[in-house]
Structures are given as C-alpha cells and as structure tokens.
C-alpha positions in Angstrom: 3.4 13.1 -28.7 2.8 9.0 -29.1 5.5 7.4 -26.9 3.4 4.2 -26.1 0.9 2.9 -28.5 -0.3 -0.4 -26.8 -0.2 -1.8 -22.9 -2.1 -4.6 -22.3 -1.7 -7.1 -19.4 -4.7 -10.0 -19.5 -3.8 -12.9 -17.1 -5.4 -15.9 -15.4 -5.8 -16.0 -11.6 -6.8 -19.1 -9.8 -6.4 -19.5 -6.2 -7.7 -21.4 -3.4 -7.6 -21.2 0.4 -8.4 -22.9 3.7 -8.7 -22.0 7.3 -9.7 -23.9 10.5 -9.5 -22.7 13.9 -10.7 -23.6 17.2 -11.6 -20.8 19.8 -12.4 -21.5 23.3 -12.2 -21.2 27.3 -9.4 -23.1 28.9 -10.6 -21.8 32.7 -12.0 -19.1 34.1 -8.9 -16.9 33.6 -7.4 -18.7 30.2 -8.9 -18.3 26.5 -7.4 -18.9 23.5 -7.4 -19.9 19.7 -5.4 -21.9 17.6 -6.0 -22.6 13.7 -4.1 -24.0 10.7 -4.2 -22.2 7.3 -3.2 -23.2 3.7 -3.3 -20.9 0.4 -2.2 -21.7 -3.2 -2.4 -19.9 -6.5 -1.6 -20.0 -10.1 -0.6 -16.9 -12.0 -0.4 -16.9 -16.2 -1.1 -14.8 -19.0 -4.2 -15.1 -21.1 -2.5 -15.2 -23.9 0.6 -12.8 -23.6 1.4 -9.4 -21.9 1.8 -7.0 -24.6 3.6 -3.4 -24.9 4.4 -1.5 -27.9 6.6 1.6 -28.7 5.3 4.6 -30.1 6.5 6.3 -32.9 8.2 8.7 -30.4 9.8 6.3 -28.0 13.2 7.1 -29.7 13.6 9.8 -27.4 14.4 7.5 -24.1 16.7 5.4 -26.2 20.5 5.7 -25.0 21.3 6.5 -28.8 19.8 9.8 -29.2 23.0 11.6 -29.9 22.9 9.6 -33.4 20.4 10.5 -36.3 19.9 6.8 -36.9 16.9 7.0 -34.6 15.6 8.7 -37.7 15.4 5.8 -40.0 12.3 5.2 -41.2 9.9 2.5 -39.7 12.6 1.9 -37.0 10.2 1.6 -34.0 6.9 1.5 -35.6 4.9 -1.7 -34.2 7.9 -2.2 -32.1 7.0 -4.3 -28.9 7.4 -7.1 -26.3 5.3 -10.1 -25.5 5.9 -11.3 -22.1 5.1 -14.5 -20.5 4.7 -14.6 -16.7 4.0 -17.6 -14.8 3.9 -18.0 -10.9 3.2 -20.8 -8.7 2.6 -20.2 -5.0 1.8 -22.1 -1.7 1.8 -20.9 1.8 0.8 -22.8 4.8 0.7 -21.6 8.8 -0.1 -22.7 12.3 -0.7 -20.1 14.7 -1.9 -19.9 18.1 -3.0 -17.1 21.0 -4.0 -17.0 24.6 -5.6 -14.5 26.7 -4.5 -14.7 30.5 -6.0 -12.9 33.1 -3.6 -13.1 35.6 -5.1 -11.0 38.0 -8.7 -9.3 38.1 -6.2 -5.8 36.8 -3.1 -7.8 34.7 -3.8 -9.3 31.5 -1.3 -11.2 29.4 -1.8 -12.0 25.5 0.9 -13.9 24.1 0.4 -15.2 20.2 2.7 -16.7 17.7 2.6 -17.7 13.9 4.8 -20.1 11.9 4.6 -19.7 8.3 5.7 -21.5 5.1 6.0 -20.4 1.8 6.9 -21.7 -1.8 7.1 -19.7 -4.7 7.9 -20.4 -8.4 8.5 -18.1 -11.4 8.7 -18.7 -15.0 9.6 -15.4 -17.1 10.1 -14.8 -20.7 9.9 -11.8 -23.1 10.1 -11.9 -26.6 10.5 -8.5 -29.0 9.0 -8.3 -32.2 7.9 -5.4 -34.9 10.0 -2.7 -35.9 12.2 -2.3 -38.5 13.7 -5.8 -39.7 17.1 -5.0 -40.1 20.5 -6.5 -39.8 22.3 -3.3 -39.0 23.9 -3.7 -35.2 23.9 0.0 -34.8 19.6 0.1 -35.6 19.3 -3.2 -33.7 21.2 -1.5 -30.7 18.6 1.5 -30.6 16.0 -1.0 -30.7 17.0 -2.9 -27.6 17.6 0.4 -25.7 13.8 0.5 -25.9 13.1 -3.4 -25.2 14.7 -6.0 -25.6 14.3 -10.3 -25.1 14.8 -11.6 -21.4 14.1 -15.0 -19.7 14.9 -15.9 -16.1 13.5 -18.7 -13.5 13.4 -18.6 -10.1 12.4 -21.1 -7.2 12.4 -20.1 -3.4 11.1 -21.3 -0.2 11.4 -20.0 3.5 10.1 -20.5 6.8 9.0 -17.8 9.4 8.4 -17.5 13.0 6.3 -14.7 14.3 4.4 -13.3 17.2 3.3 -11.0 19.7 2.9 -10.3 23.4 0.7 -7.4 25.1 0.8 -6.8 28.6 -2.1 -4.4 30.0 -3.1 -3.4 33.6 -6.4 -1.5 34.8 -5.1 1.0 37.4 -8.8 1.6 37.6 -12.1 1.5 35.8 -11.3 4.4 33.6 -7.3 3.7 33.5 -6.3 1.1 31.5 -2.5 0.5 30.2 -1.0 -1.6 27.9 2.5 -2.4 26.4 3.1 -4.6 23.0 5.9 -6.0 21.8 5.5 -7.7 18.1 7.5 -9.5 15.4 5.9 -9.7 11.9 6.7 -10.2 8.1 5.7 -10.3 4.5 7.0 -13.4 2.9 9.7 -13.8 0.5 8.4 -12.7 -3.1 9.4 -13.0 -6.9 9.5 -10.3 -9.7 6.9 -11.5 -12.8 7.3 -8.0 -14.9 10.7 -7.9 -15.8 13.9 -7.2 -14.4 16.5 -4.1 -14.8 19.1 -4.3 -16.7 22.8 -3.5 -16.8 25.0 -3.8 -19.7 22.2 -5.2 -21.8 21.8 -8.3 -19.2 18.9 -8.7 -16.7 20.0 -8.1 -13.0 18.9 -11.8 -12.0 19.5 -11.1 -8.1 16.3 -9.0 -8.2 14.4 -11.8 -9.2 13.9 -12.9 -5.5 12.7 -10.7 -2.9 13.8 -11.1 0.6 11.1 -11.5 2.8 10.2 -8.4 5.3 10.8 -8.7 8.9 9.3 -6.5 11.5 9.9 -5.4 15.0 7.2 -3.2 16.5 6.9 -2.0 19.9 4.0 0.0 21.4 3.1 1.7 24.8 -0.6 3.5 25.3 -2.9 4.6 27.7 -6.7 4.1 27.0 -9.1 6.7 29.6 -12.5 7.8 30.6 -11.9 11.0 32.3 -15.6 11.4 32.8 -18.8 9.6 31.9 -19.2 10.5 28.3 -15.7 10.9 27.2 -12.9 8.7 26.1 -9.3 9.8 25.9 -6.3 7.6 24.2 -2.9 8.0 23.7 -0.1 5.7 22.2 3.3 5.7 21.2 5.1 3.4 18.8 8.1 2.4 17.2 8.8 -0.4 14.4 12.1 -1.2 12.7 11.8 -3.0 9.5 14.6 -5.1 7.9 14.7 -6.0 4.1 11.5 -3.7 3.6 9.5 -4.8 0.3 8.5 -1.6 -1.9 7.4 -1.3 -5.0 9.7 0.9 -7.2 9.9 2.5 -10.5 13.1 2.4 -12.9 13.8 4.6 -16.1 13.7 1.6 -17.8 11.1 1.0 -20.4 11.3 -3.0 -20.3 10.0 -2.7 -16.4 7.2 -0.1 -17.1 5.3 -1.1 -14.4 8.0 -1.0 -11.7 9.4 -3.9 -9.6 9.8 -5.1 -6.2 13.0 -4.2 -4.2 13.9 -4.3 -0.8 15.1 -1.4 1.1 17.8 -2.8 3.7 16.4 -0.8 7.0 13.1 1.5 7.1 12.1 3.0 10.4 8.6 4.5 11.5 7.6 6.0 14.7 5.6 8.5 16.2 2.3 8.8 18.6 -1.3 9.0 18.1 -4.1 10.8 20.2 -7.9 10.1 19.8 -10.8 11.0 22.0 -14.7 11.4 21.8 -16.9 13.7 24.3 -20.6 13.6 24.5 -22.3 16.9 26.1 -25.7 16.4 27.5 -27.8 14.0 25.2 -27.7 15.9 21.9 -24.2 17.0 20.9 -21.0 14.8 20.8 -17.5 15.6 19.1 -14.3 13.5 18.3 -10.9 14.3 17.0 -7.7 12.7 16.7 -3.7 13.6 16.1 -1.2 11.6 14.7 2.6 12.2 14.1 4.3 10.0 12.0 8.2 9.8 11.1 8.7 7.1 8.7 12.3 7.1 6.3 14.5 5.1 5.0 17.6 3.9 7.2 19.4 2.5 4.8 18.0 1.7 0.8 21.4 1.8 -1.0 20.4 0.4 -4.6 17.2 2.4 -5.0 16.2 3.4 -8.8 17.0 6.9 -9.3 13.6 9.2 -9.7 12.8 9.4 -13.5 14.4 13.3 -13.6 17.6 11.7 -13.1 17.3 9.3 -15.8 20.5 9.0 -17.9 22.6 8.7 -14.7 23.6 5.7 -12.5 21.6 3.1 -12.9 20.8 3.2 -8.7 21.0 5.5 -6.3 21.5 5.8 -2.3 18.7 7.5 -1.0 19.3 6.3 2.8 17.9 8.8 5.0 14.9 9.5 2.4 11.3 9.9 3.5 9.2 6.9 3.2 6.4 7.6 0.4 2.3 7.9 1.5 3.5 9.3 4.9 2.4 12.4 6.3 4.2 13.5 9.4 0.9 15.1 10.8 -2.7 14.3 10.5 -5.8 14.9 12.2 -9.4 14.6 12.1 -12.4 16.5 14.2 -16.0 15.9 14.0 -19.5 16.7 15.4 -22.7 15.8 15.2 -26.2 17.3 16.9 -29.2 15.2 17.2 -32.6 16.1 18.0 -35.4 13.3 19.0 -38.4 13.5 16.6 -40.9 11.5 14.1 -40.6 11.4 10.6 -44.2 10.5 9.0 -45.2 9.2 12.5 -42.2 7.1 13.0 -39.7 7.9 16.1 -36.0 8.3 15.3 -33.7 11.1 15.5 -33.0 14.4 13.2 -29.1 14.9 12.9 -26.8 17.6 11.7 -23.2 16.2 11.3 -19.7 17.2 9.8 -16.3 15.7 10.0 -13.0 17.2 8.9 -9.6 15.7 8.0 -5.9 17.0 7.0 -2.7 15.5 6.6 0.5 17.4 5.6 2.9 17.2 2.7 3.9 13.5 1.9 6.3 12.0 -1.0 4.5 10.1 -3.3 7.5 7.9 -4.9 8.9 5.2 -3.5 12.6 7.5 -4.5 12.0 10.9 -3.3 11.7 13.4 -6.1 11.3 17.0 -5.9 8.2 16.7 -8.4 6.2 14.0 -6.5 5.5 15.8 -3.3 2.0 15.8 -2.8 1.0 19.1 -0.8 -1.1 19.1 2.5 -5.0 19.5 2.1 -8.1 19.8 4.0 -11.2 18.1 3.5 -14.6 19.0 4.9 -17.6 16.3 4.8 -21.0 17.2 6.3 -24.6 15.2 6.3 -28.0 16.1 7.4 -31.2 14.0 7.8 -33.3 11.6 10.2 -32.4 8.1 11.0 -34.2 5.2 12.9 -32.9 2.4 14.8 -35.7 0.4 12.7 -37.7 1.6 9.8 -36.9 4.3 7.6 -33.8 6.6 7.7 -32.9 9.5 4.8 -30.2 11.8 4.9 -28.4 14.4 2.3 -24.8 14.2 2.3 -21.7 15.9 0.8 -18.1 14.7 0.8 -15.3 17.4 -0.1 -17.9 20.0 0.4 -15.6 22.9 -0.1 -14.6 21.6 -3.3 -11.1 21.5 -2.2 -8.4 20.6 -5.4 -6.0 18.1 -4.2 -3.8 14.9 -5.4 -4.2 11.5 -3.9 -1.0 10.4 -5.7 1.7 11.8 -8.4 3.6 9.6 -10.0 5.6 8.3 -13.1 2.8 8.0 -16.0 1.9 4.4 -17.6 4.2 2.9 -20.0 7.4 4.8 -18.1 7.2 7.2 -21.2 9.2 9.8 -19.4 6.6 12.1 -18.2 4.7 12.4 -14.3 1.1 11.6 -13.7 -1.4 12.3 -11.3 -4.5 10.4 -9.7 -6.9 13.7 -8.8 -9.0 13.7 -5.7 -12.6 13.4 -5.9 -14.4 16.7 -6.4 -17.3 17.8 -4.4 -20.1 15.1 -4.2 -22.9 14.8 -3.1 -26.3 12.4 -3.1 -29.2 11.2 -1.0 -28.9 8.0 1.0 -32.6 6.0 1.6 -32.5 3.1 4.2 -34.8 0.9 5.6 -33.8 -1.5 8.5 -36.0 -4.2 10.2 
C-alpha cells in the first residue's frame, strides 16, 4: 500500500539572541540578579515544503462511496507545495533577589516582563494529479489536498514571577513554600489549518499564550549524617494550555498547535539517599502525578473516530506523556584500590526505573496507551579522580521490550506507529581526568 509518496520540509532558519545580566550583593543579607534578554528569528522554506499523495490515498477521501476514485491517474503525483514564513521577536527584563530576613527565614521573590511579536505568512498550492474539469473528480482531489493561504500578526506582553519563602527549623530540616506564575508566549501555526466546509478555520492560526499558576510546598531533611530525605507536594493550574494535536485532515499531517481551555497537574514527590559505612550507598525516588484536561472542548478526535465530527470534547481526559506512578532505585558498592599502580575506587552499581502506563496522544485513544515498563541499568569498573578510569556498562540489561511513544503514522495515512525503546545496549567507557 502506498498512501504517501513524498514528504519533505526543507527550511532556512536564522536566529539571534542576546542576554545581559548583573549579579551581586547589595548587603550582608540581600543579593540579587537583574537582566535584559532579546531574541529574534526568521524561518522560511528552502524552496517549498512538499507532500505528495500515493496511489492509495483515495481511501481517506470523503467521497469513497463513489466509484469515481477508480478514475485512472486521479491522484497520481497529486500533492501540495507549502510556503510558511515566520518572523519573531521576543524581549524581556527580569530580576530576582535573595533576602535573608533572619538566620532561619529567607525570601526569594522574582519578576519577569516579556514582550513578543510574531508574524506568519502561509500559502499552499496543489499540483499534479489528473487534470480535469469534472467537479466530482475535483472534489475527490480537494478532499485529499486543497489550496490554502492565510496571514496573521500578533503581539503580546506578559508579567510573571515567583516568590519562595523558606525556613530552617534546624541544620537538618528546611521547609519551603513557592508560588509562581509562568507562561508560554502567544504562538502561530505554520503547517496549515484544519478545514470546515472546505475553508480553513482561521481562528486557529493564532495560539493564545499559556498561563500557569503553580504552588509547591516541601521539606528537605537530613535524618542522619549520611542520609537525605525530601518530600514535596505541588499543584499547577494552566489556562489556555498549548498542545500539539493531530487531526485526521491530510492537509495538516504534521499536526497543529491548539489551546486547551484549562489543565491541572498535581501530585507529590519523595526522594532520598543513604550511605552505609564508606562503601555502600543507595538512592530512591517515588512520584505520583495526576494530569488531566479540566476543559478541552474543541480537540480533534483520535484517528479511529475519523469520519465523525471535526472536533471532540475531551474534558476530563488524561494528559499525554504523564504516568501516575514513577519510581527509581539505585545503589553502588565501592572499594578502594589501585589499577596499574593508580589509586582509585573499584565499583559496581545498578539503577532501576519504572513508570506506569500513560496516554501517548493529546486526544486520548484506546490504541495509543503505552503500557507500564521497568528498566535495569548496571555498570562495573574502576574510576579515579585524576588519571585513568575504565568501566563496562549496560542499559536495559534485561532487554525489556517497550514503547517510548505511540502516535499517528507519518503523513496522516490512517495508521498508528510506534517509537521503540532501546534494546539491551552495552559498551566500555575509557576516561582520563587531569
């Protein structure tokens, strides 16, 4: 089956950035940093972005109930050439101070003012295929690819910041609380827009800025001389969450950016380390994360629902890429010795990582849920702070089969694809420090 014959996106990208900052001490209890930042970029096609349908692309036409798709040469060599041009400027002024109110109590406020100006000029033209004046045949061609053009310009400002209050109950216990606001700047779509009634949905050209409100409280402790235990709880509410979505529209095969009205991510993290005597140490961490769309009323449906409504309300659905549970455990045993007369440590170490299942698509799909998996890594060798070190290592030592991601296949050809996790990998590392 040949559903996509060509997909190329050669581009020219020029950018520059500059940052100037000053950091210093104002007094024995007050220090800080202030600065300016500027960024500019120009993105344009190197010729054209080209996509060409294959002979089987008729399957995704809305007119497949008609036998006209069998017309010889109807979609042979039929494609689009796109010309996206983007110009961007971003500037910011920022500052943060660290104020030791007392020997135990500290306050760290920070603020950032950002300005963004973006402009896009997008055009797309069809080419090839059967040259015909038959409206029915043209309709089949246009249901696969169609001409499209739009321009958009937007500028926006944003004020964000954070404040952290920390208190040292003792030399072994330090508590903190943080409130922060963050943002992603206003955006523009460059790869074509979904269509309704044959016309592009122009309001999707501009992506609203993302605004986040984050609260975190935690405690950092040292229960013993050679141990650390930290606990934190967090909650983040995001307005106009920017997410890359995939529509069943062949003309936007690389997806497009969309805004989810409201998203919430909350959970907790625990991590710790302990060293037993001088030779044995362990570490571990545990995280619980709950991420969901509180409101996303105009999301594209997953590909298995192609042919239904153009948009779907997925409010309450889980966010992609987030496992509810993740944990890691590791340890290392060392023994002082010499290697070819060079002092150092022989060591053997391991670390494990586990994550529970997670959605792999912005619009939840029963076919795009990655099962949970666990990985084991190990290494053994000799290391020296100065001189020669050598060790043998292996990643995914048990050769676990797993997916890193499941996603709609390239070209939006109606199938799902996978990014495979690395198989068992091993090697030798030689290092010299001086």
